[in-house]
C-alpha positions as a LaTeX table, in Angstrom:
\begin{tabular}{lrrr}
\hline
Residue & $x$ (\AA) & $y$ (\AA) & $z$ (\AA) \\
\hline
Met1 & $-3.22$ & 9.07 & $-88.67$ \\
Pro2 & $-1.25$ & 10.00 & $-91.96$ \\
Leu3 & 2.19 & 8.38 & $-92.27$ \\
Tyr4 & 5.34 & 10.24 & $-93.53$ \\
Val5 & 7.66 & 8.04 & $-95.63$ \\
Tyr6 & 11.20 & 8.46 & $-95.66$ \\
Gly7 & 12.38 & 5.57 & $-97.80$ \\
Ile8 & 12.43 & 1.81 & $-98.79$ \\
Met9 & 14.85 & $-0.65$ & $-97.34$ \\
Arg10 & 15.18 & $-4.55$ & $-97.34$ \\
Ala11 & 13.10 & $-5.88$ & $-94.41$ \\
Gln12 & 16.03 & $-7.42$ & $-92.44$ \\
Asp13 & 18.11 & $-4.17$ & $-92.81$ \\
Ala14 & 15.17 & $-1.87$ & $-91.86$ \\
Ala15 & 14.87 & $-3.99$ & $-88.51$ \\
Arg16 & 18.18 & $-2.75$ & $-87.50$ \\
Ala17 & 17.64 & 0.54 & $-88.78$ \\
Thr18 & 14.35 & 1.68 & $-87.21$ \\
Val19 & 15.51 & 4.65 & $-84.95$ \\
Asp20 & 14.33 & 6.76 & $-82.30$ \\
Gly21 & 15.13 & 8.32 & $-79.03$ \\
Glu22 & 17.40 & 11.25 & $-78.04$ \\
Asp23 & 19.40 & 11.33 & $-81.41$ \\
His24 & 16.40 & 11.93 & $-83.67$ \\
Pro25 & 13.32 & 14.30 & $-83.25$ \\
Val26 & 10.90 & 11.59 & $-84.35$ \\
Asp27 & 9.80 & 7.81 & $-83.77$ \\
Val28 & 10.58 & 5.76 & $-86.92$ \\
Glu29 & 8.69 & 2.53 & $-87.75$ \\
Ala30 & 8.78 & $-0.04$ & $-90.40$ \\
Val31 & 5.86 & $-1.07$ & $-92.52$ \\
Asp32 & 6.74 & $-4.47$ & $-93.99$ \\
His33 & 5.75 & $-6.45$ & $-97.16$ \\
Val34 & 7.31 & $-9.35$ & $-98.55$ \\
Gly35 & 10.82 & $-8.83$ & $-97.63$ \\
Leu36 & 10.56 & $-5.16$ & $-97.98$ \\
Ser37 & 9.86 & $-2.26$ & $-95.57$ \\
Ala38 & 9.08 & 1.42 & $-95.68$ \\
Leu39 & 10.67 & 3.66 & $-92.92$ \\
Val40 & 7.65 & 5.79 & $-91.83$ \\
Ser41 & 6.63 & 8.06 & $-88.85$ \\
His42 & 3.39 & 9.48 & $-87.66$ \\
Val43 & 2.66 & 13.01 & $-88.89$ \\
Pro44 & 0.76 & 14.72 & $-85.91$ \\
Gly45 & $-0.20$ & 17.78 & $-87.84$ \\
Glu46 & 0.51 & 19.90 & $-90.89$ \\
Leu47 & 3.67 & 19.23 & $-92.38$ \\
Arg48 & 5.87 & 22.31 & $-92.74$ \\
Leu49 & 8.68 & 23.20 & $-95.25$ \\
Arg50 & 11.14 & 23.92 & $-92.37$ \\
Arg51 & 14.78 & 23.76 & $-92.12$ \\
Asp52 & 14.55 & 21.44 & $-89.06$ \\
Asn53 & 12.19 & 19.25 & $-90.67$ \\
Ile54 & 14.32 & 18.84 & $-93.87$ \\
Leu55 & 17.30 & 17.99 & $-91.55$ \\
Ala56 & 15.42 & 15.32 & $-89.69$ \\
His57 & 14.53 & 13.93 & $-92.92$ \\
Ala58 & 18.08 & 13.68 & $-94.09$ \\
Asp59 & 19.16 & 12.48 & $-90.57$ \\
Val60 & 16.79 & 9.45 & $-90.58$ \\
Leu61 & 17.88 & 8.49 & $-94.01$ \\
Gln62 & 21.54 & 8.77 & $-93.13$ \\
Ala63 & 21.09 & 6.68 & $-90.00$ \\
Ala64 & 19.14 & 4.04 & $-91.77$ \\
Phe65 & 21.80 & 3.82 & $-94.52$ \\
Ala66 & 24.35 & 2.78 & $-92.12$ \\
His67 & 22.31 & $-0.60$ & $-91.83$ \\
Gly68 & 22.09 & $-1.19$ & $-95.58$ \\
Pro69 & 20.79 & 0.23 & $-99.07$ \\
Val70 & 17.99 & 2.58 & $-98.95$ \\
Leu71 & 15.88 & 4.07 & $-101.68$ \\
Pro72 & 15.25 & 7.72 & $-100.16$ \\
Phe73 & 11.88 & 9.60 & $-100.97$ \\
Arg74 & 11.79 & 13.20 & $-101.42$ \\
Phe75 & 11.05 & 15.32 & $-98.26$ \\
Gly76 & 7.14 & 15.54 & $-97.90$ \\
Thr77 & 5.98 & 12.04 & $-98.96$ \\
Val78 & 2.83 & 11.46 & $-96.81$ \\
Val79 & 0.24 & 8.74 & $-97.22$ \\
Ala80 & $-3.08$ & 7.99 & $-95.79$ \\
Asp81 & $-2.06$ & 4.95 & $-93.69$ \\
Ala82 & $-0.16$ & 1.58 & $-93.88$ \\
Asp83 & $-2.40$ & 0.13 & $-96.36$ \\
Val84 & $-1.57$ & 2.94 & $-98.78$ \\
Val85 & 2.31 & 2.35 & $-98.05$ \\
Val86 & 1.72 & $-1.56$ & $-98.79$ \\
Gly87 & $-0.91$ & $-1.28$ & $-101.79$ \\
Glu88 & 0.50 & 1.76 & $-103.58$ \\
Leu89 & 4.45 & 1.51 & $-102.77$ \\
Leu90 & 5.53 & $-1.87$ & $-101.74$ \\
Ser91 & 3.27 & $-4.59$ & $-103.40$ \\
Pro92 & 2.96 & $-3.20$ & $-107.13$ \\
Arg93 & 6.99 & $-2.87$ & $-107.49$ \\
Ser94 & 8.34 & $-5.61$ & $-104.96$ \\
Glu95 & 10.47 & $-7.16$ & $-107.39$ \\
Ala96 & 11.96 & $-4.20$ & $-108.99$ \\
Leu97 & 12.53 & $-2.32$ & $-105.65$ \\
Thr98 & 14.26 & $-5.81$ & $-104.34$ \\
Ala99 & 16.33 & $-5.71$ & $-107.30$ \\
Arg100 & 17.32 & $-2.06$ & $-107.14$ \\
Leu101 & 18.27 & $-2.33$ & $-103.40$ \\
Asp102 & 20.28 & $-5.39$ & $-104.14$ \\
Glu103 & 22.13 & $-3.22$ & $-107.05$ \\
Leu104 & 22.84 & $-0.57$ & $-104.58$ \\
Asp105 & 24.13 & $-2.73$ & $-101.85$ \\
Gly106 & 27.66 & $-1.73$ & $-100.91$ \\
Lys107 & 27.34 & 1.53 & $-102.84$ \\
Val108 & 27.27 & 5.16 & $-101.75$ \\
Glu109 & 26.75 & 8.49 & $-103.31$ \\
Met110 & 29.68 & 11.10 & $-103.22$ \\
Gln111 & 28.89 & 14.61 & $-104.54$ \\
Val112 & 31.60 & 16.54 & $-105.92$ \\
Lys113 & 31.04 & 20.34 & $-106.23$ \\
Ala114 & 33.81 & 22.69 & $-107.62$ \\
Ile115 & 33.84 & 26.48 & $-108.59$ \\
Tyr116 & 36.73 & 28.67 & $-109.67$ \\
Ala117 & 38.13 & 30.96 & $-107.26$ \\
Glu118 & 37.15 & 34.57 & $-108.62$ \\
Glu119 & 40.13 & 36.62 & $-108.98$ \\
Pro120 & 42.61 & 34.07 & $-110.56$ \\
Leu121 & 39.73 & 33.12 & $-112.82$ \\
Leu122 & 39.23 & 36.67 & $-114.06$ \\
Arg123 & 43.04 & 37.24 & $-114.27$ \\
Ser124 & 43.47 & 34.02 & $-116.61$ \\
Ile125 & 40.48 & 34.89 & $-118.96$ \\
Leu126 & 41.93 & 38.48 & $-119.44$ \\
Ala127 & 45.48 & 36.90 & $-120.10$ \\
Gln128 & 44.16 & 34.94 & $-122.75$ \\
Asp129 & 42.15 & 37.74 & $-124.50$ \\
Gln130 & 44.13 & 40.85 & $-124.91$ \\
Glu131 & 41.27 & 42.65 & $-126.54$ \\
Leu132 & 38.90 & 42.03 & $-123.73$ \\
Ala133 & 41.81 & 42.88 & $-121.18$ \\
Arg134 & 42.08 & 46.27 & $-123.12$ \\
Ala135 & 38.31 & 47.11 & $-122.94$ \\
Val136 & 38.34 & 46.39 & $-119.36$ \\
Lys137 & 41.27 & 48.92 & $-118.61$ \\
Arg138 & 39.38 & 51.35 & $-120.87$ \\
Thr139 & 36.17 & 51.27 & $-118.79$ \\
Gln140 & 38.30 & 51.72 & $-115.50$ \\
Gln141 & 39.73 & 54.74 & $-116.83$ \\
Leu142 & 36.29 & 56.44 & $-117.43$ \\
Pro143 & 33.29 & 57.55 & $-115.34$ \\
Ala144 & 30.87 & 54.51 & $-114.69$ \\
Asp145 & 27.85 & 56.26 & $-116.41$ \\
Ala146 & 30.07 & 56.78 & $-119.48$ \\
Thr147 & 30.92 & 53.12 & $-119.82$ \\
His148 & 27.65 & 51.57 & $-118.62$ \\
Phe149 & 27.01 & 49.50 & $-122.04$ \\
Asp150 & 30.56 & 48.71 & $-122.55$ \\
Arg151 & 30.53 & 47.16 & $-118.92$ \\
Ile152 & 27.54 & 45.16 & $-119.99$ \\
Arg153 & 29.06 & 43.77 & $-122.99$ \\
Ile154 & 32.25 & 43.12 & $-121.03$ \\
Gly155 & 30.09 & 41.18 & $-118.36$ \\
Glu156 & 28.83 & 39.05 & $-121.11$ \\
Ala157 & 31.82 & 38.16 & $-122.66$ \\
Ile158 & 33.52 & 37.02 & $-119.18$ \\
Asn159 & 30.36 & 35.02 & $-118.44$ \\
Gln160 & 30.69 & 33.37 & $-121.70$ \\
Ala161 & 34.43 & 32.68 & $-121.31$ \\
Val162 & 33.78 & 31.16 & $-117.71$ \\
Leu163 & 31.01 & 28.90 & $-119.18$ \\
Ser164 & 33.19 & 27.54 & $-121.88$ \\
Arg165 & 36.16 & 27.16 & $-119.66$ \\
Gly166 & 33.89 & 25.59 & $-117.25$ \\
Ala167 & 32.62 & 23.09 & $-119.70$ \\
Ala168 & 35.93 & 22.04 & $-120.63$ \\
Asp169 & 37.32 & 21.85 & $-117.23$ \\
Gly170 & 34.45 & 19.94 & $-116.01$ \\
Gln171 & 34.70 & 17.24 & $-118.57$ \\
Ala172 & 38.27 & 16.76 & $-117.93$ \\
Leu173 & 37.57 & 16.49 & $-113.99$ \\
Leu174 & 34.74 & 14.20 & $-114.76$ \\
Gly175 & 37.05 & 12.08 & $-116.75$ \\
Ala176 & 39.42 & 11.73 & $-113.94$ \\
Leu177 & 36.73 & 10.68 & $-111.45$ \\
Ala178 & 34.26 & 8.73 & $-113.46$ \\
Pro179 & 36.47 & 5.37 & $-113.69$ \\
Leu180 & 36.62 & 5.29 & $-110.01$ \\
Ala181 & 32.52 & 5.05 & $-109.82$ \\
Thr182 & 29.70 & 2.85 & $-110.98$ \\
Ala183 & 27.65 & 5.63 & $-112.12$ \\
Asn184 & 27.44 & 9.37 & $-112.16$ \\
Val185 & 24.68 & 12.00 & $-112.56$ \\
Val186 & 25.68 & 15.55 & $-113.71$ \\
Ser187 & 23.61 & 18.29 & $-112.15$ \\
Pro188 & 22.96 & 21.98 & $-113.30$ \\
Pro189 & 25.58 & 24.47 & $-112.29$ \\
His190 & 25.22 & 25.22 & $-108.71$ \\
His191 & 27.05 & 28.34 & $-109.03$ \\
Glu192 & 27.91 & 31.04 & $-111.62$ \\
Arg193 & 31.48 & 30.02 & $-111.44$ \\
Ala194 & 30.69 & 26.13 & $-111.16$ \\
Val195 & 33.08 & 23.90 & $-112.74$ \\
Met196 & 31.51 & 20.54 & $-111.48$ \\
Asn197 & 28.37 & 19.48 & $-109.61$ \\
Val198 & 28.36 & 15.70 & $-110.01$ \\
Ala199 & 27.02 & 12.82 & $-107.99$ \\
Phe200 & 29.04 & 9.43 & $-108.09$ \\
Leu201 & 27.94 & 6.16 & $-107.23$ \\
Val202 & 30.93 & 4.56 & $-105.49$ \\
Glu203 & 31.43 & 1.11 & $-104.06$ \\
Arg204 & 32.47 & 1.32 & $-100.44$ \\
Ala205 & 35.53 & $-0.69$ & $-100.89$ \\
Asn206 & 36.65 & 2.01 & $-103.44$ \\
Leu207 & 36.04 & 5.13 & $-101.10$ \\
Glu208 & 39.54 & 5.69 & $-100.06$ \\
Arg209 & 40.88 & 5.55 & $-103.78$ \\
Phe210 & 38.09 & 8.07 & $-104.68$ \\
Asp211 & 38.65 & 10.39 & $-101.86$ \\
Gly212 & 42.43 & 10.26 & $-102.88$ \\
Ala213 & 41.46 & 11.30 & $-106.28$ \\
Val214 & 39.53 & 14.27 & $-105.30$ \\
Glu215 & 42.07 & 15.27 & $-102.95$ \\
Ala216 & 44.81 & 15.12 & $-105.81$ \\
Leu217 & 42.52 & 16.99 & $-107.96$ \\
Ser218 & 42.31 & 19.73 & $-105.43$ \\
Glu219 & 45.91 & 19.76 & $-104.80$ \\
Gln220 & 46.38 & 19.91 & $-108.67$ \\
His221 & 44.10 & 23.05 & $-108.93$ \\
Ala222 & 45.05 & 24.73 & $-105.69$ \\
Gly223 & 44.35 & 28.46 & $-105.90$ \\
Ala224 & 42.33 & 28.05 & $-109.22$ \\
Ile225 & 39.45 & 25.78 & $-108.41$ \\
Glu226 & 37.97 & 25.25 & $-104.93$ \\
Phe227 & 36.52 & 21.43 & $-104.36$ \\
Lys228 & 33.75 & 20.44 & $-101.87$ \\
Leu229 & 33.11 & 16.50 & $-101.23$ \\
Ile230 & 30.11 & 15.54 & $-99.48$ \\
Gly231 & 29.29 & 11.95 & $-98.49$ \\
Pro232 & 29.06 & 9.22 & $-98.16$ \\
Leu233 & 25.29 & 9.67 & $-98.47$ \\
Pro234 & 22.39 & 7.37 & $-99.24$ \\
Pro235 & 21.99 & 7.09 & $-103.15$ \\
Tyr236 & 19.59 & 10.24 & $-103.62$ \\
Ser237 & 20.72 & 10.56 & $-107.28$ \\
Phe238 & 20.54 & 6.97 & $-108.06$ \\
Val239 & 16.78 & 5.68 & $-107.42$ \\
Gly240 & 15.89 & 6.32 & $-110.99$ \\
Gly241 & 13.32 & 4.22 & $-112.91$ \\
His242 & 11.15 & 4.14 & $-110.16$ \\
Pro243 & 7.71 & 5.98 & $-109.61$ \\
Gln244 & 7.72 & 9.81 & $-109.86$ \\
Ala245 & 5.09 & 12.14 & $-108.04$ \\
Gly246 & 1.60 & 11.37 & $-108.96$ \\
Asp247 & 2.03 & 7.89 & $-110.18$ \\
Val248 & 1.00 & 6.17 & $-106.93$ \\
Gly249 & $-2.39$ & 7.39 & $-106.06$ \\
Glu250 & $-2.44$ & 8.95 & $-102.49$ \\
Val251 & 1.24 & 9.76 & $-102.35$ \\
Ser252 & 2.06 & 13.33 & $-102.36$ \\
Ala253 & 5.45 & 13.18 & $-103.66$ \\
Val254 & 8.00 & 10.20 & $-104.01$ \\
Trp255 & 11.52 & 9.65 & $-105.08$ \\
Ala256 & 14.32 & 11.83 & $-103.78$ \\
\hline
\end{tabular}
C-alpha cells in the first residue's frame, strides 16, 4: 500500500511524535533510517484535495512539532512504499537533513500578515493628493456612464498609491521585526491592500518579545493597519535547500 509522507524528524523525536487515536483522523507511523524518521500513514485509496485532508496534514505536523524540529512536506506527497522513503528521501541526504533539523531546533515559524483598513487608507491617499481628490469629487457629481473612463483612471491611480505606500510601510514593519528573528521570508501580497506577508523564524526563547513587538506595531497603527499573527508553526517557509518535486524519483511532491 502506498505511503503518504508528512515530514522528516530526528528519530528520537519521531518516536515521541507518532500520533494516532481520537485526536487525529489517521494513524501515523515512522519509517526510520540512521537517526532520521519520516512520518507516514497508509493511503487506502485515491488522495483528494479536500479541506479535511489538508487540515489533517497540518494537524499531524503541528502535533509532531511539539516533540522536536520537523521538515514539513507539501500536501499530497505519496510514495510507493517504505523502501522508497529510505532510498529516495532519507538515505541520499541523511547528513544534510540531520544538519538542517539541528539548525531548526528550538525555532518556530511566525507568520505576520497586515492589510490597510479600507476607508482610512482612501481618506489618507486623497488627503495627500489634492488633484486626485478633486477628480474623485467630479466623478461623484456626474452620472456613472459619463465618467466611466475617469473612474478607471482614478482606480488605477489609487491602486498605484496603495502599492507605493504598502512597499514603504512594509519595509518599515519588516525592519522593526526582523532583528527579533533569525531569518525571514517575504511572500507575495495576500490581499489587494496588503502591507506585509512575511514568515519569520523565531527562537522559542524569543517568542514573547516577538509577540510583544507585533502587538506594539498593531497598537501604533490602530485603525489604519490590521495585523494577523499566526503561529507558532513548523518551519514551512524555511526548509530551503532540499529537494523539490521531481527530484526524488517516485515522490509526487516534496517540500512544503
